[in-house]
C-alpha distance (Angstrom), angle and dihedral (degrees) to the residues before:
residue distance angle dihedral
M1 . . .
G2 3.80 . .
N3 3.76 131.3 .
C4 3.80 126.0 -113.9
S5 3.79 110.5 -92.5
Y6 3.82 89.6 -139.9
C7 3.82 107.8 41.0
G8 3.81 100.0 18.6
Q9 3.80 94.1 -129.2
P10 3.85 123.7 124.7
A11 3.78 107.0 -72.8
G12 3.80 99.9 -165.4
F13 3.78 135.2 -108.1
L14 3.84 113.1 -25.1
R15 3.81 91.6 -9.0
S16 3.76 127.5 124.6
A17 3.84 96.6 -172.6
H18 3.78 142.2 16.8
P19 3.83 114.2 -104.6
D20 3.82 90.4 -125.6
C21 3.79 91.6 49.4
S22 3.81 91.2 49.7
K23 3.79 90.6 49.6
K24 3.81 92.6 50.0
E25 3.79 91.2 48.7
K26 3.80 92.1 51.7
E27 3.80 90.1 49.5
K28 3.79 89.8 49.2
V29 3.81 92.0 51.4
A30 3.81 91.5 47.0
Q31 3.80 90.5 49.5
A32 3.81 91.7 50.2
S33 3.80 91.3 47.9
L34 3.80 90.7 51.1
G35 3.80 89.8 47.7
E36 3.80 92.9 50.8
G37 3.78 89.8 52.4
K38 3.79 90.8 52.3
I39 3.80 92.3 46.8
I40 3.82 91.9 50.5
E41 3.79 90.4 49.8
A42 3.83 91.0 48.0
I43 3.81 90.2 52.1
A44 3.81 93.3 50.4
Q45 3.79 91.7 47.6
G46 3.80 91.2 46.3
I47 3.81 91.6 53.4
S48 3.81 92.1 47.0
A49 3.82 92.1 49.0
G50 3.80 94.1 44.8
S51 3.82 91.0 -122.8
N52 3.78 121.8 -172.6
L53 3.82 101.3 -89.0
S54 3.81 95.4 -146.3
V55 3.80 90.1 53.7
L56 3.82 90.3 45.6
D57 3.81 89.9 50.7
R58 3.80 91.9 55.5
S59 3.81 91.0 46.0
L60 3.81 90.1 53.6
E61 3.82 91.1 50.7
T62 3.83 89.6 53.7
M63 3.81 91.5 50.1
E64 3.80 91.5 48.0
Q65 3.80 90.5 55.3
Q66 3.80 92.3 43.4
Y67 3.80 94.3 54.1
G68 3.80 97.6 34.1
I69 3.80 95.4 -115.4
A70 3.80 112.8 179.3
P71 3.84 113.0 -118.1
G72 3.79 90.4 -121.7
R73 3.82 90.6 62.2
R74 3.82 95.0 61.6
H75 3.82 95.1 85.7
E76 3.82 91.7 50.1
C77 3.81 91.1 50.9
L78 3.81 92.0 48.7
V79 3.81 91.8 51.9
R80 3.80 94.3 45.8
G81 3.80 91.2 46.2
W82 3.81 90.5 51.3
E83 3.82 90.4 49.1
K84 3.80 89.8 52.2
G85 3.80 88.8 49.4
V86 3.82 89.5 54.5
E87 3.81 91.5 50.3
A88 3.81 90.7 50.4
A89 3.81 91.7 49.4
L90 3.82 91.6 50.1
E91 3.80 97.1 47.4
D92 3.81 88.5 106.1
S93 3.85 91.1 41.7
I94 3.82 89.1 -117.2
L95 3.81 127.0 101.8
D96 3.79 111.6 -160.4
E97 3.79 121.9 -158.4
S98 3.81 94.8 -103.1
E99 3.81 92.3 52.6
E100 3.79 91.2 49.3
Q101 3.80 91.3 47.7
R102 3.82 92.9 52.2
L103 3.80 91.5 50.6
L104 3.79 92.5 49.2
L105 3.80 93.4 46.7
F106 3.81 90.1 52.6
Q107 3.80 90.5 50.3
Q108 3.81 91.7 50.5
H109 3.80 96.0 43.7
F110 3.83 93.5 52.9
R111 3.83 93.6 35.1
L112 3.77 96.1 -124.5
G113 3.81 116.2 175.1
Q114 3.79 122.1 -127.8
P115 3.84 93.4 -124.5
D116 3.81 90.4 59.3
L117 3.79 92.4 45.4
N118 3.79 90.8 49.5
R119 3.81 97.6 47.7
N120 3.83 88.4 106.7
G121 3.80 95.2 28.4
H122 3.82 97.2 -98.6
W123 3.81 95.9 127.4
M124 3.78 88.9 51.4
K125 3.81 89.7 49.9
I126 3.79 94.8 57.1
T127 3.81 90.8 44.5
Q128 3.80 91.2 52.6
A129 3.82 91.5 44.8
S130 3.80 91.7 52.3
V131 3.81 91.0 48.7
L132 3.82 90.8 51.6
R133 3.79 90.2 48.1
E134 3.80 91.1 56.0
V135 3.80 92.1 47.2
L136 3.82 91.8 49.2
N137 3.80 88.0 52.2
G138 3.78 89.3 55.4
N139 3.80 95.9 -104.9
I140 3.81 129.2 125.4
P141 3.84 111.2 -127.4
T142 3.80 117.9 -136.4
R143 3.80 100.7 -167.1
V144 3.81 98.6 115.2
N145 3.79 126.3 79.9
L146 3.79 122.5 178.8
D147 3.79 112.1 -139.9
G148 3.78 117.4 -146.2
A149 3.78 130.2 -4.7
V150 3.80 114.3 -32.4
G151 3.80 98.4 177.9
I152 3.82 94.7 -119.5
N153 3.80 124.1 124.5
F154 3.80 102.1 -147.1
Q155 3.76 120.3 -159.6
K156 3.78 121.5 -106.6
G157 3.79 113.0 -83.2
E158 3.82 92.8 9.9
S159 3.83 118.0 145.0
I160 3.78 123.5 -144.8
V161 3.80 110.7 -134.0
W162 3.82 103.8 174.1
A163 3.81 141.5 -12.5
F164 3.79 129.5 -152.4
K165 3.80 118.5 -157.8
D166 3.82 124.0 -150.1
T167 3.80 93.1 18.7
K168 3.79 116.0 171.0
Y169 3.79 114.6 -135.2
L170 3.83 116.6 -153.2
E171 3.79 132.5 -175.6
D172 3.79 132.0 -168.0
K173 3.81 111.1 -114.1
T174 3.80 124.7 -166.9
R175 3.79 117.5 -143.1
R176 3.81 123.8 -166.6
T177 3.80 125.0 -151.7
F178 3.80 132.3 169.6
T179 3.75 127.0 -129.9
G180 3.79 130.5 -179.8
T181 3.79 145.6 102.1
S182 3.76 137.1 -81.9
Q183 3.81 119.2 -129.1
G184 3.81 131.8 -172.9
M185 3.81 147.7 89.0
S186 3.81 133.8 -79.3
F187 3.82 124.4 -137.3
R188 3.79 123.6 -161.6
I189 3.77 111.9 -126.6
A190 3.78 99.8 172.0
K191 3.76 138.2 -17.9
G192 3.76 107.5 -52.8
V193 3.84 93.7 0.4
Y194 3.78 122.5 103.7
Y195 3.80 131.2 177.5
R196 3.78 116.9 -149.7
V197 3.81 124.7 -152.0
G198 3.77 114.5 -168.2
A199 3.76 148.3 106.8
F200 3.78 136.8 -112.9
K201 3.77 115.8 -124.2
G202 3.75 115.0 -168.6
K203 3.79 146.4 135.1
P204 3.81 134.2 -138.7
I205 3.78 119.0 -105.7
E206 3.81 119.2 -160.0
T207 3.78 122.6 -156.6
T208 3.79 127.7 -177.0
E209 3.76 123.3 -146.6
R210 3.78 133.3 175.7
V211 3.80 110.5 -122.7
H212 3.79 132.4 -170.2
V213 3.80 107.5 -114.7
D214 3.79 104.1 173.4
T215 3.81 145.8 -23.9
G216 3.78 120.6 -130.6
L217 3.78 148.5 107.2
L218 3.81 121.9 -32.5
V219 3.79 113.0 -160.3
V220 3.80 122.7 -170.9
T221 3.80 116.7 -159.4
D222 3.79 133.6 173.7
K223 3.83 90.4 -93.4
N224 3.80 110.4 22.2
I225 3.79 148.6 24.9
Y226 3.80 113.6 -127.9
F227 3.78 129.9 -166.9
S228 3.80 121.2 -171.9
G229 3.78 122.7 -178.4
P230 3.81 138.1 148.9
D231 3.82 92.2 -92.7
K232 3.81 105.6 20.9
S233 3.80 136.2 41.2
I234 3.78 125.0 175.0
R235 3.79 141.2 166.8
V236 3.80 120.7 -155.5
P237 3.82 118.5 -172.9
Y238 3.81 115.3 -146.1
T239 3.80 88.1 -125.5
K240 3.83 89.2 64.8
I241 3.80 95.6 52.1
V242 3.82 117.1 94.7
S243 3.81 99.6 176.8
F244 3.79 143.2 13.8
Q245 3.80 125.7 -148.8
P246 3.82 118.0 -157.9
Y247 3.80 120.0 -144.3
S248 3.80 129.6 -178.8
D249 3.80 90.0 -113.1
G250 3.79 104.0 25.5
L251 3.78 151.7 -15.4
G252 3.78 135.9 -80.7
I253 3.82 124.9 -157.1
M254 3.79 136.2 -170.6
K255 3.79 119.2 -153.8
D256 3.80 126.1 -141.4
N257 3.78 96.9 -102.6
A258 3.79 132.4 112.9
T259 3.81 91.9 -130.4
A260 3.80 97.0 36.7
K261 3.78 120.4 129.1
P262 3.82 128.4 -162.3
Q263 3.78 117.0 -78.6
T264 3.79 118.7 -157.0
F265 3.80 131.0 -161.0
L266 3.82 117.8 -167.0
T267 3.81 108.2 -158.7
G268 3.80 98.4 159.1
D269 3.82 91.7 -114.5
G270 3.77 110.9 72.2
W271 3.79 97.6 168.7
F272 3.79 95.0 56.8
V273 3.81 99.5 41.7
Y274 3.82 92.4 46.3
N275 3.82 94.3 50.3
L276 3.78 92.0 42.5
V277 3.80 96.8 50.7
T278 3.81 97.7 39.9
N279 3.79 91.6 51.4
L280 3.80 94.8 43.9
S281 3.79 88.9 53.1
Q282 3.82 88.9 61.0
I283 3.82 95.2 54.1
G284 3.74 117.6 94.7
């Protein structure tokens, strides 16, 4: 006969817990889950309203006691509440300076690390949003530094705005094939041997396909787009680009050249790279 895994008393033959104990535990878990949801919502609302963080901290402690939240769950609630605050701030796709400041103050007050805040990409989102805000205001952001050699010869006075690792570079390639029919007559020369007189009539067919050329680093500056990979390196000035094509996972460009073909860069974040590059091209 085993003991109840909750109260430690004999549970009965082939039982690991009393039915009442199991029911109470489920109710306890449900209560804690409900409480965590309310705490996360309170955090997001507190960030949005710019609440006094010391007062908010005490309010969270009261809610944790009220709902029986385990002390080890506080950090998780803080991170999830901050993430929800980011999502609320970015509902209009714009992060103003006051919204960014409130998010950063919350992070500092509760000593939350950037790796935890970026586990679902939320830290990256506010960084990208702040960079776009500066560009839209006509300023050149200087938040990105490239460590080590990147194999790119930047121009004098050029400012790096953003860099995308593991970017796939694609080019449109035209392939030509021939199709047609053969016509003519066959003459028997000997048993089992025939000689055919005829002509092939056909026409060329061209097809265009987008092929993966290389994978490397895409760097966006205030004047150019650079791509550097093991097999391909290019520099495209904004002044030479006549059109931009947005994709869900990247950006396509067309240069001002009679023989130019589309060039595509797959960064994994089409919305950000498209807005960044198109707006940078309008500055200066």
